[in-house]
Backbone as ProteinMPNN parsed JSONL, in Angstrom:
{"seq_chain_A": "MKKILTLIAALLISETYADKIEVYNNTNYDLSYNITTHDISGNPYPYLQSSGTSTLVTLNSWSSAVYDNNLSGTFPFYSPLTTPPINTWGRYIAAGYPAIDTPSNIAQNIYGTSQTFAKFKFLFAGTSFSANVGPLGYADFDAIYDPTTSISIQYFEGFDGTNTVYYILADEI", "coords_chain_A": {"N_chain_A": [[-96.307, -57.573, 181.78], [-95.927, -60.264, 180.161], [-98.748, -61.4, 180.876], [-100.289, -59.576, 179.569], [-99.732, -59.815, 177.109], [-100.784, -62.702, 176.495], [-103.431, -62.044, 177.279], [-104.203, -60.921, 174.698], [-103.082, -62.537, 172.835], [-105.356, -64.636, 173.348], [-107.935, -63.019, 173.094], [-107.671, -62.877, 170.228], [-107.599, -65.335, 169.263], [-109.446, -66.422, 170.235], [-113.17, -67.36, 169.33], [-115.483, -65.751, 168.149], [-119.058, -65.16, 168.767], [-120.808, -62.965, 166.985], [-123.072, -62.371, 165.728], [-125.168, -61.843, 162.826], [-127.758, -61.639, 160.694], [-128.855, -60.942, 157.261], [-131.549, -60.491, 155.184], [-132.768, -61.228, 152.261], [-135.513, -60.624, 149.917], [-136.433, -61.302, 146.78], [-138.219, -61.678, 144.894], [-141.698, -62.138, 143.614], [-143.271, -63.02, 145.529], [-144.349, -63.265, 149.048], [-142.373, -63.48, 151.831], [-142.273, -66.089, 153.752], [-141.104, -67.25, 156.952], [-138.926, -68.669, 159.823], [-136.586, -68.438, 161.804], [-133.801, -70.088, 163.16], [-132.018, -71.246, 165.978], [-128.423, -72.55, 167.406], [-127.254, -74.358, 169.705], [-124.003, -73.365, 170.91], [-122.219, -74.878, 172.237], [-122.496, -77.526, 170.941], [-124.289, -79.007, 171.969], [-127.354, -80.29, 171.573], [-129.579, -79.234, 172.505], [-130.404, -76.292, 174.767], [-132.035, -75.234, 171.864], [-133.607, -72.478, 169.569], [-136.173, -71.081, 168.779], [-137.255, -68.906, 165.952], [-140.265, -66.411, 166.561], [-141.912, -67.679, 168.324], [-144.38, -70.613, 168.909], [-146.461, -70.577, 167.291], [-146.314, -69.324, 164.734], [-145.186, -67.163, 162.352], [-142.558, -65.178, 160.367], [-143.25, -62.712, 158.362], [-142.011, -61.5, 155.189], [-142.553, -59.015, 153.246], [-142.742, -58.676, 149.364], [-139.791, -57.981, 147.024], [-138.177, -56.847, 149.577], [-136.321, -56.761, 152.488], [-134.495, -57.729, 155.503], [-132.986, -57.058, 158.378], [-131.138, -58.6, 160.983], [-129.876, -57.513, 163.634], [-128.239, -56.203, 166.957], [-126.087, -55.01, 167.431], [-124.765, -56.171, 169.643], [-121.659, -56.955, 170.961], [-120.451, -59.963, 170.615], [-122.689, -61.748, 170.467], [-126.1, -63.486, 169.581], [-128.465, -61.892, 167.498], [-130.978, -62.061, 169.103], [-132.97, -59.942, 170.143], [-133.878, -57.501, 168.123], [-135.04, -54.771, 167.657], [-135.38, -52.835, 166.108], [-135.883, -53.729, 163.772], [-137.732, -54.67, 161.114], [-139.491, -57.093, 159.178], [-140.788, -57.353, 162.667], [-138.991, -59.651, 165.145], [-140.807, -60.657, 167.455], [-140.772, -62.728, 169.299], [-139.63, -65.82, 170.537], [-139.571, -69.211, 170.564], [-138.883, -71.534, 172.889], [-136.719, -74.261, 172.937], [-135.978, -77.009, 175.079], [-135.319, -79.892, 175.619], [-136.233, -82.744, 174.368], [-139.165, -83.834, 173.486], [-140.309, -81.831, 174.936], [-142.854, -79.174, 175.41], [-142.552, -75.887, 173.441], [-141.536, -73.115, 174.942], [-142.906, -70.084, 175.046], [-140.617, -67.106, 174.489], [-140.178, -63.831, 175.19], [-138.294, -61.502, 172.914], [-136.228, -59.516, 174.109], [-135.704, -61.069, 176.311], [-134.897, -63.495, 175.714], [-132.534, -62.415, 174.069], [-131.169, -61.701, 177.026], [-130.53, -64.139, 178.022], [-129.673, -66.138, 175.994], [-128.222, -65.051, 174.257], [-125.36, -65.344, 174.474], [-124.834, -68.164, 174.281], [-125.937, -68.821, 172.05], [-125.583, -69.619, 168.27], [-126.572, -69.598, 165.054], [-128.37, -71.905, 162.985], [-130.477, -73.068, 160.808], [-132.777, -71.913, 158.337], [-136.046, -71.569, 157.921], [-138.022, -72.039, 155.005], [-141.042, -70.101, 153.539], [-142.89, -69.867, 150.522], [-145.41, -67.749, 149.706], [-148.183, -68.305, 148.453], [-147.22, -70.966, 147.092], [-145.569, -74.05, 146.526], [-143.619, -74.28, 147.761], [-140.921, -74.662, 149.919], [-138.357, -75.512, 152.344], [-135.426, -76.088, 154.246], [-132.491, -73.859, 154.74], [-129.071, -73.52, 155.191], [-126.395, -73.774, 157.894], [-124.942, -77.254, 156.573], [-125.222, -80.045, 157.898], [-126.839, -78.599, 159.789], [-129.139, -77.934, 158.283], [-131.185, -78.615, 155.46], [-130.194, -77.897, 153.078], [-127.5, -75.504, 151.456], [-128.365, -73.848, 149.008], [-130.937, -74.073, 147.425], [-132.976, -74.324, 144.2], [-136.291, -74.039, 142.573], [-138.07, -75.166, 140.079], [-140.854, -74.814, 139.622], [-141.57, -72.623, 140.472], [-139.563, -70.943, 139.649], [-137.902, -69.63, 141.557], [-134.73, -69.404, 143.556], [-133.041, -69.879, 146.358], [-130.656, -69.43, 148.449], [-128.209, -70.205, 151.183], [-125.19, -68.038, 152.573], [-122.379, -67.714, 154.259], [-120.402, -64.845, 155.411], [-118.018, -62.405, 156.703], [-118.205, -59.049, 157.873], [-116.346, -57.264, 159.221], [-116.801, -56.789, 161.822], [-119.138, -58.734, 162.781], [-120.638, -62.145, 162.296], [-121.693, -62.857, 158.78], [-124.653, -63.798, 158.253], [-126.214, -64.498, 155.429], [-129.436, -65.031, 153.622], [-130.727, -65.243, 150.488], [-133.236, -64.548, 148.271], [-134.265, -65.007, 145.28], [-135.921, -64.729, 142.061], [-135.606, -66.558, 139.553]], "CA_chain_A": [[-96.402, -57.528, 180.577], [-96.638, -61.314, 179.732], [-100.07, -61.41, 180.845], [-100.92, -58.162, 178.507], [-99.77, -60.783, 175.592], [-101.576, -63.767, 176.72], [-104.827, -61.794, 176.61], [-104.564, -60.166, 173.492], [-103.251, -63.325, 172.011], [-106.656, -65.419, 173.922], [-108.677, -62.529, 172.199], [-107.664, -62.937, 168.706], [-107.902, -66.546, 169.024], [-111.14, -67.141, 170.292], [-114.07, -68.136, 168.271], [-116.877, -64.921, 168.824], [-120.263, -65.056, 167.595], [-121.162, -61.582, 167.202], [-124.1, -62.732, 164.524], [-126.286, -60.676, 161.967], [-128.592, -61.906, 159.638], [-129.416, -60.816, 156.721], [-132.73, -61.325, 154.51], [-133.3, -60.61, 150.865], [-136.528, -61.131, 148.805], [-136.253, -60.462, 145.792], [-139.327, -61.864, 144.421], [-142.891, -61.549, 143.508], [-143.761, -63.759, 146.498], [-144.215, -62.698, 150.212], [-141.316, -64.886, 152.185], [-142.463, -66.489, 155.004], [-139.777, -67.831, 157.439], [-138.807, -68.814, 160.916], [-134.991, -69.118, 161.935], [-133.443, -71.177, 164.087], [-130.715, -71.592, 166.19], [-128.375, -73.761, 168.212], [-126.021, -74.094, 171.24], [-122.56, -73.262, 170.35], [-120.723, -76.368, 172.635], [-122.833, -78.928, 170.003], [-125.339, -79.761, 172.543], [-128.961, -80.389, 171.05], [-130.874, -78.288, 173.697], [-131.472, -76.166, 173.672], [-132.389, -74.055, 170.931], [-134.516, -71.255, 169.545], [-136.679, -70.624, 167.035], [-138.173, -67.313, 166.033], [-141.641, -66.224, 166.112], [-142.55, -68.354, 169.407], [-144.462, -71.829, 168.749], [-147.577, -70.735, 166.206], [-146.387, -68.284, 163.8], [-143.976, -67.347, 161.152], [-141.973, -64.05, 160.319], [-143.372, -62.422, 156.809], [-141.066, -60.235, 154.799], [-143.147, -58.681, 151.909], [-142.032, -59.31, 148.28], [-138.907, -57.473, 147.282], [-137.661, -56.023, 150.359], [-135.055, -57.393, 152.925], [-134.61, -57.951, 156.796], [-131.233, -57.315, 158.958], [-131.645, -58.357, 162.461], [-128.424, -56.969, 164.207], [-128.505, -55.584, 167.899], [-125.35, -54.119, 167.827], [-124.244, -56.482, 170.546], [-120.864, -57.515, 170.647], [-120.409, -61.415, 170.595], [-124.243, -62.432, 170.975], [-126.775, -63.886, 168.607], [-129.562, -60.933, 167.341], [-132.092, -62.288, 169.25], [-133.454, -59.038, 170.517], [-133.457, -56.357, 167.328], [-136.103, -53.398, 167.876], [-135.231, -51.55, 165.027], [-135.698, -54.579, 162.785], [-138.995, -54.829, 160.174], [-140.301, -57.475, 160.478], [-139.77, -57.485, 163.785], [-139.236, -61.021, 166.108], [-140.59, -60.305, 168.591], [-140.826, -64.068, 170.559], [-138.709, -66.921, 170.402], [-139.881, -70.053, 170.999], [-137.037, -71.921, 173.634], [-136.819, -76.022, 173.223], [-134.779, -77.061, 176.435], [-135.494, -81.076, 175.899], [-136.789, -83.787, 173.536], [-140.872, -84.396, 174.3], [-140.738, -80.769, 175.656], [-143.136, -78.04, 174.48], [-141.439, -74.838, 173.401], [-141.432, -71.852, 175.74], [-142.7, -68.847, 174.055], [-139.959, -65.608, 175.228], [-140.128, -62.806, 174.718], [-136.99, -61.31, 172.503], [-135.666, -59.037, 174.679], [-135.532, -62.311, 177.465], [-134.078, -64.456, 174.903], [-131.126, -61.918, 174.477], [-130.267, -62.048, 177.933], [-130.212, -65.23, 178.541], [-129.373, -67.035, 175.21], [-127.574, -63.94, 173.43], [-123.858, -65.276, 173.849], [-124.498, -69.233, 173.75], [-126.461, -69.782, 171.009], [-125.947, -69.142, 166.741], [-127.298, -69.523, 163.657], [-128.725, -73.062, 162.655], [-131.245, -73.144, 159.961], [-133.361, -70.702, 158.373], [-136.949, -72.344, 157.341], [-139.178, -70.553, 154.63], [-142.407, -70.675, 152.48], [-143.016, -68.502, 149.333], [-146.988, -67.362, 149.416], [-148.83, -68.879, 147.085], [-146.823, -71.439, 146.381], [-145.482, -75.093, 147.937], [-141.76, -74.552, 147.707], [-140.529, -74.515, 151.422], [-137.124, -76.28, 152.949], [-134.57, -75.411, 155.301], [-131.722, -73.749, 154.277], [-128.698, -73.223, 156.11], [-124.679, -74.523, 157.065], [-125.024, -78.527, 156.313], [-125.355, -80.531, 159.601], [-128.373, -78.173, 160.802], [-130.187, -77.655, 157.437], [-131.266, -79.849, 154.607], [-129.681, -77.326, 151.581], [-127.055, -74.315, 151.241], [-129.189, -73.319, 148.514], [-132.099, -74.464, 146.628], [-133.73, -73.975, 143.195], [-137.499, -74.744, 142.646], [-138.329, -75.044, 138.53], [-142.117, -74.262, 138.992], [-141.704, -70.885, 140.436], [-137.866, -69.87, 138.965], [-137.257, -68.91, 142.418], [-133.53, -69.881, 143.667], [-132.849, -69.385, 147.802], [-129.408, -69.608, 148.847], [-127.652, -69.326, 152.08], [-123.77, -68.048, 152.683], [-121.641, -66.695, 155.308], [-119.774, -63.521, 155.458], [-117.648, -61.304, 158.016], [-118.685, -57.532, 157.978], [-114.955, -56.902, 159.888], [-116.952, -57.406, 163.262], [-120.053, -60.219, 162.719], [-120.43, -63.262, 161.147], [-123.276, -62.443, 158.968], [-125.627, -65.107, 157.529], [-127.12, -64.246, 154.139], [-130.471, -65.503, 153.084], [-130.823, -64.568, 149.07], [-134.513, -65.185, 147.572], [-134.082, -64.998, 144.331], [-136.705, -65.233, 140.631], [-134.45, -66.397, 137.879]], "C_chain_A": [[-96.772, -59.02, 179.606], [-97.947, -61.638, 179.674], [-101.066, -60.397, 179.677], [-100.736, -59.346, 176.9], [-101.079, -61.74, 175.241], [-102.874, -63.187, 176.631], [-104.778, -61.61, 175.682], [-104.477, -61.357, 172.721], [-104.804, -64.642, 172.016], [-107.774, -64.649, 172.743], [-108.489, -62.697, 170.859], [-107.856, -64.259, 168.425], [-109.192, -67.017, 168.977], [-112.147, -66.775, 169.495], [-115.056, -66.763, 169.143], [-118.076, -65.596, 167.912], [-121.507, -63.884, 167.564], [-122.096, -61.617, 165.66], [-125.337, -62.032, 164.084], [-126.325, -61.688, 161.21], [-129.57, -60.796, 158.921], [-130.414, -61.401, 155.48], [-133.22, -61.024, 153.126], [-134.38, -61.292, 150.163], [-137.175, -60.559, 148.271], [-137.115, -61.052, 144.464], [-140.655, -61.74, 144.577], [-143.56, -62.053, 144.601], [-143.479, -63.074, 147.847], [-143.509, -64.184, 150.679], [-141.904, -64.781, 153.708], [-141.639, -67.282, 156.056], [-139.862, -67.862, 159.064], [-136.97, -69.078, 160.786], [-134.894, -69.714, 163.505], [-131.784, -71.317, 164.614], [-130.109, -72.386, 166.892], [-127.149, -73.468, 168.787], [-124.708, -74.435, 170.34], [-121.354, -74.131, 170.885], [-121.448, -77.485, 171.518], [-124.08, -79.54, 170.143], [-126.788, -79.41, 171.409], [-129.642, -79.247, 171.602], [-129.762, -77.804, 174.289], [-131.103, -74.867, 172.795], [-133.487, -73.367, 170.943], [-135.118, -71.597, 168.228], [-137.852, -69.712, 167.049], [-139.354, -67.538, 165.567], [-142.431, -67.137, 167.014], [-143.007, -69.515, 168.493], [-145.575, -71.604, 167.513], [-147.155, -69.691, 165.105], [-145.192, -67.871, 162.682], [-143.643, -65.623, 160.468], [-142.668, -63.684, 158.69], [-142.705, -61.115, 156.07], [-141.734, -60.197, 153.398], [-141.882, -59.234, 150.538], [-140.977, -57.953, 148.619], [-138.8, -56.203, 148.033], [-137.26, -56.964, 151.194], [-135.429, -56.767, 154.308], [-133.101, -57.875, 157.432], [-131.919, -57.462, 160.258], [-129.746, -58.725, 162.871], [-128.897, -56.568, 165.477], [-127.179, -54.763, 168.364], [-124.092, -54.875, 169.148], [-123.064, -57.142, 171.078], [-120.661, -58.789, 171.212], [-121.713, -62.337, 170.934], [-124.704, -62.486, 169.527], [-127.976, -62.68, 168.801], [-130.736, -61.292, 167.683], [-132.907, -61.287, 169.069], [-133.064, -57.777, 169.088], [-134.317, -55.609, 166.725], [-136.219, -52.851, 166.525], [-135.847, -52.103, 163.382], [-137.544, -54.456, 162.419], [-138.681, -56.124, 159.334], [-139.649, -57.214, 161.204], [-139.666, -59.282, 164.076], [-139.565, -60.694, 167.095], [-140.804, -61.699, 170.035], [-140.122, -65.269, 169.494], [-139.132, -68.126, 171.077], [-138.68, -71.151, 171.468], [-137.473, -73.452, 173.392], [-135.999, -76.42, 174.119], [-134.93, -78.845, 176.368], [-136.302, -81.794, 175.374], [-137.758, -83.946, 174.574], [-141.025, -83.25, 174.923], [-141.467, -80.206, 175.319], [-142.482, -76.993, 174.715], [-142.608, -73.918, 174.111], [-141.637, -70.606, 175.215], [-141.695, -67.43, 175.072], [-139.823, -65.133, 174.35], [-138.398, -62.256, 173.615], [-135.731, -60.871, 173.542], [-134.583, -60.06, 175.843], [-134.898, -63.247, 176.966], [-132.61, -64.072, 174.796], [-130.417, -61.945, 175.899], [-130.103, -63.028, 178.302], [-129.598, -66.496, 177.808], [-128.298, -66.35, 174.71], [-125.627, -64.805, 173.213], [-123.301, -66.935, 174.003], [-125.248, -70.127, 172.408], [-125.527, -69.223, 169.054], [-126.566, -69.654, 166.332], [-127.198, -70.828, 163.352], [-129.306, -72.914, 161.24], [-132.331, -72.161, 159.837], [-134.713, -71.556, 157.099], [-137.755, -71.531, 156.583], [-140.424, -71.151, 153.754], [-142.778, -69.752, 151.948], [-144.589, -68.646, 149.046], [-147.278, -67.721, 148.181], [-148.269, -70.459, 146.088], [-146.567, -72.966, 147.548], [-144.078, -74.962, 147.906], [-141.262, -74.311, 149.448], [-139.499, -75.87, 151.634], [-136.802, -75.147, 153.874], [-133.068, -74.893, 154.306], [-130.558, -72.996, 155.203], [-126.988, -74.061, 156.263], [-125.643, -76.334, 157.12], [-124.747, -79.039, 157.413], [-126.84, -79.952, 160.189], [-129.333, -78.455, 159.726], [-130.073, -78.485, 156.375], [-130.239, -79.017, 153.043], [-128.537, -76.086, 151.763], [-127.822, -73.755, 150.264], [-130.63, -74.49, 147.611], [-133.331, -74.118, 145.216], [-135.344, -74.235, 143.075], [-137.851, -74.26, 140.669], [-139.896, -74.18, 138.59], [-142.301, -72.759, 138.923], [-140.793, -69.963, 140.078], [-137.497, -69.364, 140.522], [-136.006, -69.651, 143.363], [-133.738, -69.151, 145.154], [-131.748, -70.154, 148.118], [-128.936, -69.067, 150.188], [-125.696, -69.606, 151.868], [-123.516, -67.228, 153.689], [-120.489, -65.294, 155.034], [-119.485, -62.843, 156.335], [-117.775, -59.805, 157.209], [-116.957, -57.006, 158.259], [-115.543, -57.161, 161.49], [-117.519, -58.318, 163.318], [-119.88, -60.845, 161.911], [-121.709, -62.929, 160.899], [-123.613, -63.487, 158.371], [-126.145, -64.276, 156.663], [-128.362, -64.947, 153.473], [-130.603, -64.691, 151.845], [-132.024, -65.275, 148.68], [-134.202, -64.717, 146.456], [-135.028, -65.532, 142.978], [-135.876, -65.301, 139.571], [-135.003, -66.52, 136.467]], "O_chain_A": [[-97.562, -59.046, 178.662], [-98.423, -62.112, 178.642], [-102.185, -60.568, 179.193], [-101.515, -59.502, 175.959], [-101.935, -61.707, 174.357], [-103.619, -63.791, 175.859], [-105.636, -62.348, 175.197], [-105.402, -61.584, 171.941], [-105.182, -65.307, 171.052], [-108.328, -65.251, 171.823], [-109.564, -62.61, 170.265], [-108.304, -64.495, 167.303], [-109.838, -67.681, 168.166], [-111.975, -65.722, 168.882], [-115.29, -66.741, 170.351], [-118.07, -66.242, 166.865], [-122.67, -63.923, 167.964], [-121.779, -60.958, 164.67], [-126.296, -61.715, 164.788], [-125.425, -62.492, 160.969], [-130.481, -60.106, 159.38], [-130.199, -62.467, 154.902], [-134.312, -60.456, 153.079], [-134.227, -62.462, 149.813], [-138.056, -59.74, 148.532], [-136.764, -60.914, 143.292], [-141.011, -61.241, 145.644], [-144.649, -61.499, 144.755], [-142.49, -62.344, 147.913], [-143.732, -65.34, 150.319], [-141.976, -63.847, 154.506], [-141.627, -68.435, 155.623], [-140.728, -67.191, 159.625], [-136.332, -69.703, 159.939], [-135.607, -69.743, 164.509], [-130.747, -71.438, 163.962], [-130.862, -73.258, 167.326], [-126.282, -72.642, 168.502], [-124.455, -75.296, 169.498], [-120.197, -74.238, 170.478], [-120.697, -78.433, 171.286], [-124.776, -80.185, 169.36], [-126.999, -78.433, 170.691], [-130.226, -78.41, 170.914], [-128.648, -78.309, 174.43], [-130.305, -73.939, 172.928], [-134.305, -73.392, 171.862], [-134.771, -72.11, 167.164], [-138.889, -69.662, 167.71], [-139.713, -68.317, 164.684], [-143.563, -67.443, 166.638], [-142.39, -69.677, 167.439], [-145.577, -72.518, 166.688], [-148.164, -69.219, 164.58], [-144.335, -68.709, 162.401], [-144.617, -64.955, 160.119], [-142.502, -64.565, 157.847], [-142.906, -59.944, 156.394], [-141.573, -61.07, 152.545], [-140.798, -59.815, 150.598], [-140.987, -57.198, 149.591], [-139.066, -55.055, 147.678], [-137.656, -58.1, 150.936], [-136.195, -55.825, 154.508], [-132.179, -58.568, 157.003], [-132.89, -56.818, 160.658], [-128.896, -59.573, 162.599], [-130.124, -56.473, 165.452], [-127.13, -54.045, 169.363], [-123.009, -54.397, 169.487], [-123.387, -58.086, 171.8], [-120.684, -58.792, 172.443], [-121.699, -63.409, 171.539], [-124.183, -61.933, 168.559], [-128.433, -62.446, 169.92], [-131.673, -61.046, 166.923], [-133.649, -61.329, 168.088], [-131.967, -57.22, 169.129], [-134.483, -55.624, 165.506], [-137.279, -52.473, 166.027], [-136.129, -51.474, 162.362], [-138.412, -54.217, 163.259], [-137.572, -56.177, 158.803], [-138.461, -56.901, 161.122], [-140.202, -60.08, 163.307], [-138.69, -60.348, 167.889], [-140.927, -61.566, 171.253], [-140.117, -65.473, 168.28], [-139.049, -68.074, 172.304], [-137.785, -71.555, 170.726], [-138.622, -73.774, 173.693], [-134.879, -76.015, 173.807], [-134.499, -79.245, 177.449], [-137.425, -81.63, 175.852], [-137.639, -84.104, 175.789], [-141.982, -83.321, 175.694], [-141.23, -80.32, 174.116], [-141.866, -76.817, 175.766], [-143.834, -73.886, 174.014], [-140.646, -69.95, 174.892], [-142.099, -66.95, 176.131], [-139.526, -65.436, 173.194], [-137.404, -62.938, 173.862], [-134.691, -61.488, 173.775], [-133.391, -59.956, 176.129], [-134.247, -63.957, 177.732], [-131.663, -64.776, 175.147], [-129.211, -62.184, 175.965], [-129.291, -63.016, 179.228], [-129.164, -67.508, 178.359], [-127.263, -67.014, 174.67], [-124.925, -64.813, 172.202], [-122.117, -67.265, 173.944], [-125.212, -71.281, 171.981], [-124.837, -68.206, 169.111], [-127.345, -70.351, 166.983], [-126.041, -71.249, 163.357], [-128.46, -72.586, 160.408], [-132.827, -71.601, 160.815], [-134.504, -71.959, 155.954], [-138.238, -70.501, 157.052], [-140.658, -72.312, 153.418], [-143.061, -68.729, 152.571], [-145.015, -69.512, 148.281], [-146.722, -67.48, 147.11], [-148.648, -70.894, 145.0], [-146.99, -73.128, 148.692], [-143.471, -76.01, 148.128], [-141.663, -73.218, 149.847], [-139.757, -76.995, 151.207], [-137.3, -74.068, 154.196], [-132.696, -75.526, 153.317], [-130.886, -72.028, 155.889], [-126.422, -74.686, 155.365], [-126.756, -76.49, 157.623], [-123.893, -78.437, 158.063], [-127.696, -80.58, 160.812], [-130.32, -79.134, 160.009], [-129.026, -79.112, 156.212], [-129.728, -79.703, 152.158], [-129.03, -75.457, 152.699], [-128.171, -72.683, 150.759], [-130.744, -75.713, 147.529], [-134.459, -73.688, 145.458], [-135.559, -75.027, 143.992], [-137.815, -73.11, 140.233], [-140.154, -73.204, 137.885], [-142.778, -71.982, 138.096], [-140.884, -68.735, 140.08], [-136.594, -68.527, 140.52], [-136.437, -70.625, 143.982], [-134.396, -68.118, 145.272], [-131.782, -71.384, 148.094], [-129.087, -67.885, 150.496], [-125.062, -70.554, 151.403], [-124.179, -66.245, 154.019], [-119.859, -65.312, 153.977], [-120.415, -62.438, 157.031], [-117.426, -59.624, 156.043], [-116.428, -56.34, 157.368], [-114.796, -57.687, 162.315], [-116.892, -59.225, 163.865], [-119.226, -60.596, 160.898], [-122.621, -62.726, 161.7], [-122.711, -64.182, 157.904], [-126.585, -63.217, 157.111], [-127.973, -65.584, 152.494], [-130.607, -63.469, 151.994], [-132.006, -66.506, 148.698], [-133.667, -63.623, 146.635], [-134.94, -66.739, 142.755], [-135.494, -64.392, 138.834], [-134.251, -66.413, 135.498]]}, "name": "protein", "num_of_chains": 1, "seq": "MKKILTLIAALLISETYADKIEVYNNTNYDLSYNITTHDISGNPYPYLQSSGTSTLVTLNSWSSAVYDNNLSGTFPFYSPLTTPPINTWGRYIAAGYPAIDTPSNIAQNIYGTSQTFAKFKFLFAGTSFSANVGPLGYADFDAIYDPTTSISIQYFEGFDGTNTVYYILADEI"}
């Protein structure tokens, strides 16, 4: 009985990283972005960046994307039903080494339980509005406003009862 109570307590107290990322683009501009993760132990390496080493993901104006794979306790590197998809992650293993392009399903198997959300880097098509949002310490801002385009983009966290949910919300004000 004591072992069962100890196991239950450990499960209730332990921190999980069952992450989901929701991106909402409520603007008249296409939103190009990449998502960066960090190691949950606090080590600077390895880290991963969406879309490999050469491209950004593009979300059309007035649309949304939810990256979630329903795998308990993992970061959603592999989210095959999401549009636009992230098919490749650039894996950075040490300072000074180039990224290694890794297919999403392989990144999921190798790093799903050891990585969590770090930052969301964005650029709005036809503008020069670009920055990083996410947890302070990893990103430049948790919210930013561009008076030229009247676009506000913000990051915040929530919990849906199962997952930590990272919300990225872009609005024209």
